[in-house]
KEMI-341538 format. One record per residue (C-alpha): x, z, y; residue number from 1; residue in three letters. Coordinates in steps of 0.1 Angstrom, whole numbers. Layout:
% KEMI-341538
> east/up/north/pos/code
> X/Z/Y/NUM/ALA
...
This chain:
% KEMI-341538
> east/up/north/pos/code
> 394/502/-433/1/UNK
> 380/467/-436/2/UNK
> 398/439/-454/3/UNK
> 403/421/-420/4/UNK
> 420/451/-406/5/UNK
> 442/454/-436/6/UNK
> 452/417/-435/7/UNK
> 460/420/-398/8/UNK
> 485/448/-406/9/UNK
> 502/429/-433/10/UNK
> 534/410/-422/11/UNK
> 535/373/-431/12/UNK
> 567/352/-429/13/UNK
> 566/314/-432/14/UNK
> 597/305/-452/15/UNK
> 599/270/-438/16/UNK
> 630/251/-450/17/UNK
> 637/278/-476/18/UNK
> 608/266/-497/19/UNK
> 614/249/-530/20/UNK
> 601/215/-518/21/UNK
> 629/214/-492/22/UNK
> 657/199/-513/23/UNK
> 683/197/-486/24/UNK
> 702/228/-475/25/UNK
> 683/248/-448/26/UNK
> 699/251/-414/27/UNK
> 717/283/-405/28/UNK
> 692/289/-377/29/UNK
> 664/287/-403/30/UNK
> 682/311/-427/31/UNK
> 687/335/-399/32/UNK
> 651/333/-386/33/UNK
> 636/340/-420/34/UNK
> 662/366/-429/35/UNK
> 656/385/-396/36/UNK
> 618/384/-401/37/UNK
> 620/396/-437/38/UNK
> 646/423/-429/39/UNK
> 624/436/-400/40/UNK
> 594/437/-423/41/UNK
> 613/455/-450/42/UNK
> 625/482/-426/43/UNK
> 591/487/-411/44/UNK
> 569/483/-442/45/UNK
> 589/479/-474/46/UNK
> 571/446/-481/47/UNK
> 562/412/-467/48/UNK
> 540/382/-476/49/UNK
> 558/349/-477/50/UNK
> 539/316/-469/51/UNK
> 550/280/-471/52/UNK
> 552/280/-509/53/UNK
> 543/243/-514/54/UNK
> 545/231/-550/55/UNK
> 555/266/-562/56/UNK
> 518/275/-562/57/UNK
> 511/248/-587/58/UNK
> 540/259/-609/59/UNK
> 526/295/-609/60/UNK
> 491/282/-617/61/UNK
> 505/263/-647/62/UNK
> 524/294/-659/63/UNK
> 493/316/-655/64/UNK
> 472/291/-675/65/UNK
> 496/292/-704/66/UNK
> 498/330/-701/67/UNK
> 460/332/-702/68/UNK
> 459/311/-733/69/UNK
> 483/336/-749/70/UNK
> 466/368/-738/71/UNK
> 432/355/-750/72/UNK
> 446/353/-786/73/UNK
> 439/380/-812/74/UNK
> 463/409/-810/75/UNK
> 478/402/-844/76/UNK
> 490/368/-832/77/UNK
> 504/383/-800/78/UNK
> 522/410/-819/79/UNK
> 544/384/-836/80/UNK
> 562/382/-802/81/UNK
> 564/419/-796/82/UNK
> 589/431/-769/83/UNK
> 625/431/-781/84/UNK
> 639/461/-763/85/UNK
> 675/450/-765/86/UNK
> 667/415/-753/87/UNK
> 640/428/-729/88/UNK
> 617/398/-738/89/UNK
> 583/395/-754/90/UNK
> 548/410/-755/91/UNK
> 537/445/-748/92/UNK
> 501/456/-756/93/UNK
> 478/479/-736/94/UNK
> 490/515/-735/95/UNK
> 525/507/-746/96/UNK
> 540/512/-712/97/UNK
> 531/540/-688/98/UNK
> 547/546/-654/99/UNK
> 524/572/-640/100/UNK
> 519/603/-663/101/UNK
> 489/614/-643/102/UNK
> 470/589/-664/103/UNK
> 466/588/-701/104/UNK
> 459/550/-702/105/UNK
> 472/521/-682/106/UNK
> 451/491/-689/107/UNK
> 474/461/-689/108/UNK
> 493/439/-713/109/UNK
> 524/419/-705/110/UNK
> 549/392/-715/111/UNK
> 585/394/-703/112/UNK
> 607/363/-700/113/UNK
> 644/366/-693/114/UNK
> 657/330/-697/115/UNK
> 645/295/-706/116/UNK
> 659/296/-741/117/UNK
> 644/330/-749/118/UNK
> 615/343/-770/119/UNK
> 584/321/-766/120/UNK
> 552/316/-786/121/UNK
> 559/279/-791/122/UNK
> 537/276/-822/123/UNK
> 505/289/-806/124/UNK
> 510/280/-769/125/UNK
> 532/249/-766/126/UNK
> 531/247/-728/127/UNK
> 543/283/-724/128/UNK
> 580/275/-726/129/UNK
> 581/244/-704/130/UNK
> 559/261/-678/131/UNK
> 583/291/-678/132/UNK
> 614/270/-676/133/UNK
> 600/250/-646/134/UNK
> 590/281/-628/135/UNK
> 623/299/-635/136/UNK
> 643/271/-620/137/UNK
> 622/271/-588/138/UNK
> 623/309/-585/139/UNK
> 660/310/-590/140/UNK
> 665/285/-562/141/UNK
> 641/304/-539/142/UNK
> 657/338/-548/143/UNK
> 692/325/-538/144/UNK
> 678/313/-504/145/UNK
> 659/344/-497/146/UNK
> 688/367/-506/147/UNK
> 711/346/-484/148/UNK
> 686/348/-455/149/UNK
> 683/386/-459/150/UNK
> 721/390/-459/151/UNK
> 723/371/-427/152/UNK
> 694/391/-413/153/UNK
> 714/423/-421/154/UNK
> 744/407/-403/155/UNK
> 766/408/-434/156/UNK
> 789/382/-448/157/UNK
> 769/353/-462/158/UNK
> 776/358/-499/159/UNK
> 778/396/-502/160/UNK
> 744/399/-519/161/UNK
> 741/366/-537/162/UNK
> 775/373/-553/163/UNK
> 758/402/-571/164/UNK
> 731/378/-585/165/UNK
> 751/349/-599/166/UNK
> 735/350/-634/167/UNK
> 698/349/-627/168/UNK
> 680/337/-659/169/UNK
> 711/338/-681/170/UNK
> 726/361/-707/171/UNK
> 746/380/-681/172/UNK
> 716/385/-658/173/UNK
> 688/411/-658/174/UNK
> 662/393/-637/175/UNK
> 629/390/-655/176/UNK
> 597/370/-651/177/UNK
> 567/390/-662/178/UNK
> 531/378/-669/179/UNK
> 505/406/-666/180/UNK
> 469/406/-678/181/UNK
> 445/433/-669/182/UNK
> 414/429/-692/183/UNK
> 379/437/-682/184/UNK
> 374/475/-678/185/UNK
> 353/491/-706/186/UNK
> 320/506/-695/187/UNK
> 327/540/-709/188/UNK
> 360/545/-691/189/UNK
> 381/576/-693/190/UNK
> 386/592/-659/191/UNK
> 423/594/-667/192/UNK
> 427/556/-669/193/UNK
> 440/532/-644/194/UNK
> 452/495/-645/195/UNK
> 488/502/-635/196/UNK
> 501/535/-624/197/UNK
> 520/542/-591/198/UNK
> 556/533/-593/199/UNK
> 585/516/-575/200/UNK
> 602/486/-590/201/UNK
> 637/490/-602/202/UNK
> 656/459/-590/203/UNK
> 665/442/-558/204/UNK
> 634/424/-547/205/UNK
> 601/416/-565/206/UNK
> 579/385/-560/207/UNK
> 542/392/-569/208/UNK
> 518/363/-573/209/UNK
> 484/378/-576/210/UNK
> 449/363/-583/211/UNK
> 418/368/-561/212/UNK
> 405/398/-580/213/UNK
> 427/423/-561/214/UNK
> 433/459/-568/215/UNK
> 470/460/-558/216/UNK
> 477/488/-534/217/UNK
> 509/498/-515/218/UNK
> 518/532/-501/219/UNK
> 524/529/-463/220/UNK
> 551/549/-444/221/UNK
> 524/574/-434/222/UNK
> 516/581/-470/223/UNK
> 483/564/-471/224/UNK
> 474/538/-497/225/UNK
> 464/503/-484/226/UNK
> 451/473/-503/227/UNK
> 476/446/-506/228/UNK
> 449/420/-505/229/UNK
> 456/386/-519/230/UNK
> 463/362/-491/231/UNK
> 458/325/-502/232/UNK
> 490/305/-502/233/UNK
> 514/335/-501/234/UNK
> 535/356/-525/235/UNK
> 541/393/-519/236/UNK
> 577/404/-517/237/UNK
> 587/441/-523/238/UNK
> 619/461/-520/239/UNK
> 632/476/-553/240/UNK
> 651/508/-560/241/UNK
> 685/490/-564/242/UNK
> 682/474/-530/243/UNK
> 672/508/-516/244/UNK
> 705/522/-529/245/UNK
> 725/491/-519/246/UNK
> 713/492/-483/247/UNK
> 719/529/-480/248/UNK
> 681/533/-476/249/UNK
> 678/509/-447/250/UNK
> 652/492/-470/251/UNK
> 630/516/-488/252/UNK
> 617/509/-523/253/UNK
> 579/505/-520/254/UNK
> 555/525/-542/255/UNK
> 526/505/-554/256/UNK
> 499/505/-581/257/UNK
> 469/485/-594/258/UNK
> 437/505/-593/259/UNK
> 404/499/-611/260/UNK
> 379/483/-587/261/UNK
> 348/503/-578/262/UNK
> 325/472/-579/263/UNK
> 310/466/-613/264/UNK
> 313/428/-608/265/UNK
> 351/431/-605/266/UNK
> 354/457/-633/267/UNK
> 340/430/-656/268/UNK
> 366/405/-646/269/UNK
> 402/400/-659/270/UNK
> 430/403/-634/271/UNK
> 462/383/-638/272/UNK
> 495/383/-619/273/UNK
> 529/367/-622/274/UNK
> 558/389/-612/275/UNK
> 595/380/-607/276/UNK
> 618/410/-608/277/UNK
> 651/400/-592/278/UNK
> 680/421/-605/279/UNK
> 718/420/-599/280/UNK
> 739/409/-629/281/UNK
> 741/434/-657/282/UNK
> 777/446/-651/283/UNK
> 772/451/-613/284/UNK
> 775/487/-602/285/UNK
> 744/501/-585/286/UNK
> 759/516/-553/287/UNK
> 757/512/-516/288/UNK
> 771/480/-499/289/UNK
> 783/503/-471/290/UNK
> 785/540/-464/291/UNK
> 791/568/-489/292/UNK
> 790/559/-526/293/UNK
> 764/575/-550/294/UNK
> 775/604/-573/295/UNK
> 770/584/-605/296/UNK
> 774/546/-601/297/UNK
> 756/532/-632/298/UNK
> 759/495/-641/299/UNK
> 726/475/-637/300/UNK
> 722/473/-674/301/UNK
> 726/511/-678/302/UNK
> 703/518/-649/303/UNK
> 675/495/-663/304/UNK
> 679/507/-699/305/UNK
> 673/543/-688/306/UNK
> 643/533/-667/307/UNK
> 627/511/-695/308/UNK
> 631/537/-723/309/UNK
> 615/563/-701/310/UNK
> 583/543/-698/311/UNK
> 578/530/-733/312/UNK
> 556/547/-759/313/UNK
> 574/536/-790/314/UNK
């Protein structure tokens, strides 16, 4: 399958008035249009590309530049900001997290950010915190609009879903911004290595801003893997496990992975992405919005703690 064929199969929705540069409240017609298009794409594919990002692209670029400065530092400097499991913030080195146990090595490192006043490497990357705070503010606004649109697209009461996400980027929230760095692949690579193993995300929706290197793949409904090629000016939006449960499987959590490229020229390049995992507030019960309840309704915090501890190697 060629890249052109793959792109033609990928759904793209222009978010129009829902974009962060549109400071006035979008019209109901625009909310409904975007929500219906996203909901249709989620039901058919489990993902969608969003276009019309405007200045959000510049904010992501600034964040990735600060992240690159951090990831390029010696490991001993980065380890000063090692992930605090309780706060769920900070740095994780290569091989510290594994989601696919078919592989012995997952070649990525990351930095998780929960809030603007959280754990930051202020002494070594001064622009890290201001870039993150600026991006978090914009993503919080975009998230509220997208969730409102999806709610209307599902023909539910307007605030049913946003009421579960009142505390994005605060102490009562679980939403996280993650910077990911995939270093150049070693020449003598173990066959049991990958960049990021196959998995589904755990939350409501996930925004993935990826660079031009590629490597991200999504599993289609027929079971085949397809390249989620970077489309300039867009962000990829995926369904997470909690939304799968909340919508009684109307939306299916999408399995995805990041593979090692076959081309030597790409193997020798770093890959970077910025991901925003949208989660309900920590005390929300993970259960369907309609239909039969689940057997064990965990809180969001309990759900995530179980998931996280099952993937860490320390």
